[in-house]
N, C-alpha and C positions, 0 to 999 in steps of 0.2 A: 425439420418440416412443418413444425407449428407455426413457426414465425413466418415462414414463405405463404403458408395457407392466409394467415392473417393479413399479410400484405395485399394479397388479393381481394380479400374480404374488405379491407380498409379503404384500398388506392386502387383496385382494380387493375393492380401491376402483377405482372410475374416476375419473380426476382431473379436479377442477374448476378447478384454476390452476396456472400455471406461474411462480414467483417465481426472481429471479437478482440478483447482484451481481458486478461484475469484480474483479479483482486491480490492482494498480497498479506504478507505475515511478516514482521520482523523477528528474526531468530534472536539476535542480540544486538547491541548496540543502540541503546534507548536515550533519547535526550543528546546524543552525540552529534547529530546533523549540523544543528545551529550552532555547534562549536568547531566546524570545519573537520569534524573527527570522521569515524568509521562506523558503517553499518552493513548489516547482513541478513538483509530480505529473501523472501524467496517469493515466487509467485505461486498462486494456489490453484487447485482444478475447480475454481468457481469463476465464472465469466460474466461480462456484459457483452450481449450479441446484437446485432442488427442485420436484418436481411433486407435486401434493397434494391432497387431497379433506379439506374442514372434516367435523368432527364436530358432533354435537350434545351431545356431554357436555364434560368439562373435562380430557380425555385427549390427550396429545400422544405421537405414535408416528413416529419417522424412522428409516429405514435408509440407512446410509451405504454404496453401492457401493464407493466407495475403499476404505475400512476393513473393508468385508464384517462389518459388525456392526448391528445393531438396538437401538435405546433407546427407553425410555417413561418418560413422568412425569406426574404429576397437576399442572395449574397452580394447584391448591391448596396443593401442599406440594413444592417443589422443591430438592433437593439436588446436590452434586457427584456426579458418575459417574466413580469412579475407574477402572471397566472399559472405560468409553469416553469417554475424555477429551475428544475432538473434539466430543462432545455438550454440553459444557459451554458452548461458544460459543453454544448455541442457548437452552439453560438460563440462561445469564447474561442473554441479551438478553429472554427471557420475564420474570424478575425485574426487569429495569430498565424494562420497559414496566408492569408491573403495580404497582410501587412509585411510578410518575409518574402512576398513576390511570387507565390504559387498561384498558378490559374486553376480556379475551382471549378467543379461542374456540379449542377443540382442533381438531387436524388429523392425519391421517395423510400421511406425505410419503416420498419416496425421494430422496435427494441425492446427486450427482456433480457432480464439479469437474475442469477443466482448467488451474487456477491451479496451478503445481508447489508441493508442500507443502516447507516448509523452506528453500526457495531467497531468501527475501527479497521475494518479488513480493506478499505479504501474503495468503495464503489466508485468514488468521484473520479480518482484517477482511472480507473477501468472505463469509465464513461468515456473520459476525456481520449485514452488510447484507442477505443472502439470507433469514436468519431473520427479520428485520424484516418484509421484503417479505412472506414467508410468512404472517405474521401478520396483516398488512393484507389480504391475499389471503383468509384464511380469514374473516375478520370480513366481507369484501365478497361472498363465496360465500355466506355464511349469511344475506345481507340486511342486514347491520349495517353498521356503520362503526369506524375505528379514530380518528374525527374528523381526516380527513385535513388540515383547516386548521390543527390545533395540531401535528400530527405532519409538519413540513415535513423537507425534507432536511438542514438544520443539526441541529434536534432529534433526527433518527434517528442521526446521525453521532455526537452527544454519549452519546445513551444505548447506542450499540454501544460506545463506549470506554469508558463506566461499566461495561459489561457485562465487558471484559477486564480493567478495573483491579480492579474489586472483587469480580468472582465468579470469573474465571478466574485472577486475582492476578499478572497481567502489567503493570508499570507503563508503558504505550506512552501516547506522544503521540495528538493526534486527527488527524494527517494522513492515516493510511491508511482511516479510515472515514470521513473529510471527502471524499476523493477518489472512494472506492467509491460515495459516497451521492450526489455532486453532479457526478461527470464528465460530460463530453459530447462526444459524436462529434466529430472534428477539431479538439477543444482540449485545451489542459492548464490546469491551475486555479491559478494565482497566489494563495495564502495567507495571511495574516499571522497568525502563531500568538500573538500577544497579543491581538488584537482578535477574530480571527476573520472579519474582514472578507477576503472572495475576490472574485475576478474571473476569467471565462473569458478564456483567450488563446489565438488561433487558431494551430494548429500551421502552419507554413510548408508549402506544398505542395511535392512532389518530393523528399521523404525519408522514410525509415522509420526507426523506432527498433529497433535489433537487440539484443535482451536475451540474454546469454551468461553462462548458470549455470557457473560454474567448479568444480562439482562437488566443492569444497573444503571439509570441516567449519568452521563458524565457533566453532572451540574457545575462543579469547580474547575473542569480540565482548561477552560478557555483563560479564567483569571490566572490560574497557576501557571499554566504555558507563559503567558506573559511576565509572571513574577519571576519564573526560574530563568527565562533568558536575560533578563535584568541582572539577576543576580551572577550568572555566569559571565556577563559583560563586565560587572564590576569586580570578579576575581580576577579575570583577564587583565584588567587595568592595573590591579595590585602586585600582579607578577610583572607588569611591563611587556605584556605580549599582545599579540593580533587577537587570539582567542587561546581557551584552554587546550587545544589541540598542541599548541606549541610548549606545552609544560610537561617534564616527565615525572616520573615517580621519585627520583632524588631530588630534583627541585621542589616538588610539593611536600616532601617530608622535612625539608630543610626550612622551608618557611611557613609551614601551617601552624604552627603555634602562634604566628604573628596575624593572623586572619581571622577577622571577627566571625561569629556565629550569625547567621548560618552559611556564611560563605565558605568557611572551610568544608561543611558537609557537603555542598552542591559541588564544588570544585573537585571534592574528592570521588564523588562519584562519577564524574565524566572522566576525569583522567583515568581512573581504574577501569573504567567502563571500555575506554578504547584500548587498552591492553588485554580485556578478557575478548573484546571482539577479535583481534589480532590471533590472540592464543585459539580462539573457537576455529577460525580458519584453517590454523595449523592442525588441529584434533580432528577436522573433518576431512583434511587431506590423509591423515593416518588413519580414518575408518575409526576412530576411538570416540564411541556413543558415550562411553563413562565421562569422560573428561568433559564432552560437550556438555551433556546434560548437567554436569557438576559447575560448569561456568556458567549456563543458563540460571542455576539455583541462586549463586552468588550474584548475579545481575538483579534478580529480583530482591534479594537481601538490601542490597544497595540502592535499588529504587524505593523501597519501602522504609529504610532507616535513614539513608543519608540524603535522597532526591527527594523524600516524603510525598510521593505522586501516588502511592498505592491505595488500597482502598479497602475495608473489612470484605467486601466480596471478591476483590481479587486475591486477598490472601486467603481466603477460605478455599477458594478453587486449588491454588498451590498447595496448601497444607494438605487438602484431599488427598491430591495427585500424588504428591511426594510420599505419601504412606503406603501407596500401592505396589505391590510387585511388578516388575515391568517397566517402572518409570524411572529413565534415567537423570530426568529433571524437570524443571516447571517453573514459569516465570509470567509477571504481566507482560503485556505488550501494547504499544501505543503510549499516548499521552498521559494516560492514567485517569484515577478517580472513577473507574467504571470501564466499560468497552470489553476487551477480551484479555484472557490468560491463555498460554499456551503450555502443552506438555510433550516431552520427547518420550513416545513410548513404543516398546519392542512390538513388532507387528502382532504377535501370538497373544499380545495383552489388551489390545485395543478395545474389544469388546467388553473385557472384564471391567475394565478402569472407567468405559463409558457409562457402564451400568451402575457402578461404584458413585460417580460424580452426580448422575440423575439422581439416586438416592439420597445422597448425604447432602448434597449443597443445598436443596430447599429447605431441609431440616435447620440449616445454620442459618439461612439468609431470609426465608420466606419468599425466594424468587425461584423460579424456574429458568435452566440454563438451556440453551442451545449448544449443541455440541457436534462438530464438524472435523470428521477426519479429513486430514488434506495431504497432499504430497506436492512434491516440487513440479511445475507444470512450465510449458511453453509460453512465452511472451505474446505480444499482440499480433494478428496476422488477417490475413483475408484470403478468400478464394473466388474465382469468378465461376459461374454456373454455365451449363448449356445455353446458349442464346446469346450470350455476353459478346461483345466485340472481340 
């Protein structure tokens, strides 16, 4: 309702659609995506939302309440906006849709999100997917269509990734867009990052994913990410395979003594993390929270000791959480060196664990955490409002 009122205030329009897409958190499967491996993210109950009204021309006007800025562009001439860089995610999506042959309709919209920006919960992918939903909604509100049969969830995720890679200029994988597009309430999504085969995996009942933003800047994440990718590629070359996805544990054990350091550590993490991720899927199918939590904790140890992408702040969150009753497991999530950690917590212990983290983490780090209890939620969608065509 707030966004619909803001649309009237900003553009003098009555909303004809609402489009939304969620952020995400990765339960397990870290730094496996660019090694053609497996990941297990879930969409969270925090969204980027646009309330809009279709136009009868080719203009797009969007006001961001989070950035207190307005941008506008013609669908016939789309350039990057250095003054409002947040809008490039929307502009990039428009380019990707247009270049794939979809006929786009202009719209006016007001946008707001409660996915924390810069915390590793993928507000960028949520913005991209919400923008795709807005273009679909604008077409539907105009009595047209963006060919719903062709623009399914998988293609939408691919186009959102293309927008980020080629228009925004960030060389991300597809996991974030995939889960924001295809998530389903009560489920995580097991994604094969080579084939893009995926399956919904039910979240075991009785637990909440507690997301803890360390409030620590990720100053080394970019350079370390590039280093780790190069190390993984070098390791794959030594094994004589396309990627580390193709190395099993037996082969790794047979050859690990011949690998130089730190490649043996990096390869060890990726190879074992793929196994842990598939084991986590099986644990979830059994409803085994204990096993799932143990695998998450082992993942953190591996990221800390073998892949060396954790940080004192991330380690502090994990250590504090693991010491609390009702915590099945905890780990850093994302690229590392800051950002977020997660804990799998029994529902009746969420309040106590949250209070303990809020009290103890600042004592250890001098920083104030932001803590978000999250549940697995639906992926991107739109709805037409009364008055739409």
